[in-house]
Structures are given as C-alpha cells and as structure tokens.
C-alpha positions in Angstrom: 0.0 0.0 0.0 1.4 3.4 -1.0 0.5 5.0 2.4 2.9 2.7 4.1 5.8 4.2 2.2 5.4 7.3 4.3 6.1 5.4 7.5 9.8 6.1 7.7 9.6 9.9 7.2 6.6 10.1 9.5 8.5 8.2 12.1 11.4 10.6 11.8 9.2 13.7 12.0 7.3 12.4 15.0 10.5 11.6 16.8 11.9 15.1 16.0 8.7 16.7 17.2 8.7 14.9 20.5 12.3 16.0 21.0 11.4 19.6 20.3 8.6 19.4 22.8 11.0 18.1 25.4 13.4 21.0 24.8 10.7 23.6 24.7 8.9 22.5 27.8 11.9 21.3 29.8 10.3 17.9 30.3 10.1 14.4 28.9 7.8 14.7 25.9 6.7 11.1 26.0 3.2 10.9 27.5 3.6 7.5 29.0 6.7 8.3 30.9 7.9 6.3 34.0 10.2 9.1 35.3 8.9 10.5 38.6 9.1 14.2 39.4 11.7 13.8 42.1 14.1 11.7 40.0 17.7 13.0 40.3 18.9 15.3 37.5 15.5 15.0 35.9 15.6 18.3 34.0 19.1 17.5 32.6 18.0 14.1 31.5 14.9 15.6 29.9 17.1 18.0 27.8 19.4 15.1 26.9 16.4 13.0 25.9 15.0 15.8 23.7 18.4 16.2 22.0 18.7 12.4 21.3 15.2 12.5 19.8 15.9 15.5 17.6 19.3 14.2 16.4 18.2 10.6 16.0 15.0 11.6 14.1 17.0 14.0 11.9 19.5 11.3 11.1 16.7 9.1 9.7 16.0 11.7 7.0 19.5 11.2 5.5 20.6 8.0 3.9 24.2 8.1 5.2 23.2 8.8 8.8 20.0 6.7 8.9 21.5 3.5 10.3 23.4 5.4 13.1 20.2 7.3 14.0 18.1 4.1 14.0 20.6 2.4 16.3 20.6 5.3 18.7 16.9 5.6 18.8 16.5 1.8 19.3 18.4 2.1 22.5 16.5 5.1 23.6 13.0 3.7 23.0 14.0 0.3 24.4 14.9 2.0 27.7 11.4 3.4 27.9 9.9 0.0 27.0 12.0 -1.8 29.7 11.1 0.8 32.3 7.4 0.3 31.7 7.9 -3.4 31.5 9.3 -3.3 35.0 6.1 -1.6 36.2 4.0 -4.3 34.4 6.0 -7.0 36.2 5.2 -5.5 39.6 1.5 -5.2 38.7 0.8 -7.8 36.1 -3.0 -7.8 36.4 -3.4 -4.1 35.6 -4.5 -3.7 32.0 -3.4 -0.1 31.8 0.2 -1.2 32.4 0.1 -3.6 29.4 -1.5 -0.8 27.3 1.3 1.7 28.0 3.9 -1.0 27.5 2.5 -1.8 24.1 2.4 1.8 23.2 6.1 2.2 24.2 7.1 -1.0 22.5 5.9 0.1 19.1 8.7 2.7 18.4 11.3 0.1 19.5 10.0 -2.3 16.9 10.0 0.4 14.3 13.7 1.3 15.1 14.7 -2.4 15.1 13.3 -2.9 11.6 15.1 0.3 10.4 18.3 -1.3 11.6 17.6 -4.9 10.5 14.6 -5.7 8.4 15.3 -9.4 9.0 13.8 -9.0 12.5 10.3 -8.8 10.9 9.0 -12.1 12.4 10.0 -11.1 16.0 8.4 -7.6 15.3 5.3 -9.3 14.0 4.8 -11.3 17.3 5.5 -8.3 19.6 3.3 -6.0 17.5 0.6 -8.7 17.8 0.9 -8.8 21.6 0.7 -5.0 21.7 -2.5 -5.0 19.5 -4.1 -7.5 21.8 -3.3 -5.2 24.8 -4.8 -2.3 22.9 -8.0 -4.3 22.3 -8.3 -5.6 25.9 -8.0 -2.0 27.2 -11.0 -0.9 25.1 -13.1 -3.6 26.8 -11.6 -2.9 30.3 -11.9 0.9 30.1 -14.6 1.6 27.5 -15.5 4.9 29.0 -11.9 6.2 28.6 -12.2 5.4 24.9 -15.7 7.0 24.6 -14.4 10.2 26.4 -11.9 11.0 23.6 -14.4 10.7 20.8 -15.6 13.8 19.1 -19.3 14.5 19.6 -20.3 14.1 16.0 -19.4 10.4 15.9 -22.4 8.2 16.4 -22.8 5.3 18.9 -19.7 6.0 21.0 -20.0 2.9 23.2 -20.4 0.6 20.2 -17.4 2.2 18.5 -15.3 1.7 21.6 -16.0 -2.0 21.6 -15.8 -2.3 17.8 -12.3 -0.7 17.7 -11.3 -2.8 20.6 -12.4 -5.9 18.7 -10.5 -4.7 15.6 -7.3 -4.2 17.7 -7.7 -7.7 19.1 -8.4 -9.3 15.7 -5.3 -7.6 14.2 -3.3 -8.9 17.1 -4.5 -12.4 16.7 -3.8 -12.3 12.9 -0.2 -11.1 13.6 0.4 -13.7 16.4 -0.9 -16.6 14.3 0.5 -15.5 11.0 -3.0 -15.7 9.4 -3.3 -12.8 7.0 -0.7 -11.0 9.1 0.3 -8.6 6.4 -3.3 -7.5 6.0 -3.7 -7.3 9.8 -0.7 -5.1 10.1 -1.8 -2.8 7.3 -5.3 -2.4 8.6 -4.0 -1.7 12.2 -1.8 1.0 10.8 -4.7 2.6 8.9 -6.9 2.4 12.0 -4.3 4.1 14.2 -3.9 6.8 11.4 -7.7 7.3 11.5 -7.5 8.1 15.2 -4.9 10.8 14.4 -7.1 12.3 11.8 -10.5 12.1 13.5 -9.6 12.6 17.2 -6.1 14.1 17.8 -5.5 16.6 15.0 -8.9 18.3 15.5 -8.1 18.8 19.2 -5.2 21.1 18.3 -6.3 24.6 19.3 -9.9 23.5 20.0 -12.0 25.8 22.1 -12.8 24.7 24.6 -9.9 22.3 24.9 -10.8 18.7 25.6 -10.2 17.6 29.1 -7.8 14.8 28.0 -5.6 17.4 26.3 -6.1 20.7 28.1 -3.1 22.7 26.8 -0.8 23.0 23.8 1.9 20.7 25.3 -0.5 17.8 25.9 -2.3 18.3 22.6 1.0 18.2 20.6 2.2 15.3 22.7 -1.0 13.3 21.8 -0.6 14.1 18.1 3.0 13.2 17.9 2.7 10.0 20.0 -0.2 8.7 17.8 1.8 9.7 14.7 4.8 7.8 16.1 2.7 4.7 16.8 1.1 4.8 13.4 4.4 5.2 11.7 5.9 2.3 13.8 3.0 0.1 12.9 3.5 1.1 9.2 7.1 0.0 9.4 6.1 -3.4 10.7 3.5 -3.7 8.0 6.0 -2.5 5.4 8.5 -5.2 6.4 5.8 -7.9 6.3 4.9 -6.8 2.8 8.3 -8.0 1.6 10.2 -4.7 1.2 13.7 -5.8 2.2 15.4 -2.4 2.4 13.9 -0.2 5.1 17.1 1.8 5.6 19.3 2.5 2.7 22.9 1.5 3.3 
C-alpha cells in the first residue's frame, strides 16, 4: 500500500517533534513516561532525551546517517519499554500497564526494523501482543475510549467496543500468522484514522478537551499517535516484503 511508504519519514518527523517538545517545555515529551518528578537530574535528563530524539530523528532523514540514527533511537526507545515493562512485572494484572507497555514498545519495533529488516518475524509477534493489549484495554476501560471521541461520531460505546475488537483481531492475525500482512496494514490505517479524527482536530480546539487541556498535551498526543502509526506502518511494510527499510 502506498501509504505505508510514508512510514519512515513520518517516524522521523514524530521523533523530532517529541524531542522539540521536550526541549521547549523542559520535560520528557513522552506521554507514558515512567520518570517520577523527584528523579535525580530530571531536567538535565529531559534535555538530553530531547536532544537524542531530535538528532536521531533528523539522522533518519539522511541515507548516510539513517543507520546510526536508528541504532541510537533503538536504545532510547528500548529504555522506555524496559522501564514500563518493570512496572508491568510489579502489577501484572493491571491492563493499563500492558496498554502503556504496548504503546512504548511500538517505536522500539520500528527502530529495530530500520536497523535490521530481518527482524520482521519477531516484530510481528511483539506487535501482535501490543495490539491484543490495545484491544483488551477498550473492553476494560470503554469509558476512557468514549471520552476522547468527538461529539459528531455516532454510537460512541459501540465504536469503543468495535475498535477494541479490531485491535484484538489484528493482534491475533499477527500472532498466528494468518493474514498477518493485512492485519498489520489495517491496524496501521486504524491508528492513522484516530490521528485524523480525534487528535488533530483537538489542536487549538476551544474549549480544549479535558484529556488534552493545553498545547503541550495536545501536541504530545498528536506526535505520539503519529509515532505509533508510523511504527505500525514500518512493521506492515516489512511484512509486505520490502527488504530495504534503511538504505545503506
């Protein structure tokens, strides 16, 4: 699908954007962050994280620097995934923990494929597990899904469960290998639709939605969903048989 070809530049731009947010607001731009307010040298680490994201994302836009940028970002995003994984290990029955872990894991998978497309099968399985977590969260917390929907959408509760079922179905397709390419592509398109229908219209909305009350949170939401969509697209792209994700 032609839209999937945009995954790499979209991944780079979302990463750069998150880095800029961190530098502008003197904070970690990632919404699902495990860094507590009293963490030592927190502000310095936030600036360092922002710089890594800007430099790594920028490197992805240039063929000669893309591999180095992808390797650096792989380590960065993996740190976040491992930190959230530790929280899940301490509270394994909390669905929200698995949800945030899946969201953090997606960029790591995207980076891994940018470095080595031969990791596509491992990425397929981990992406599938993440999609199942997304789906379960819609059934466990349907009201949270309903609350972010714009008023003009009909049947909010039904849509919450329907999108949850679609997440879960995509995850099962990826895990079993049954129509996994189609599952990955459709999951990417669904994530992209959330960006277009929910998150982009919230930018500058008046009144601001309660789940994104200010410019920082609104841009963070947009860039995180764009990053997740691009990461899903990279997995789908690899499963569609495109062997060169990063030009060497």
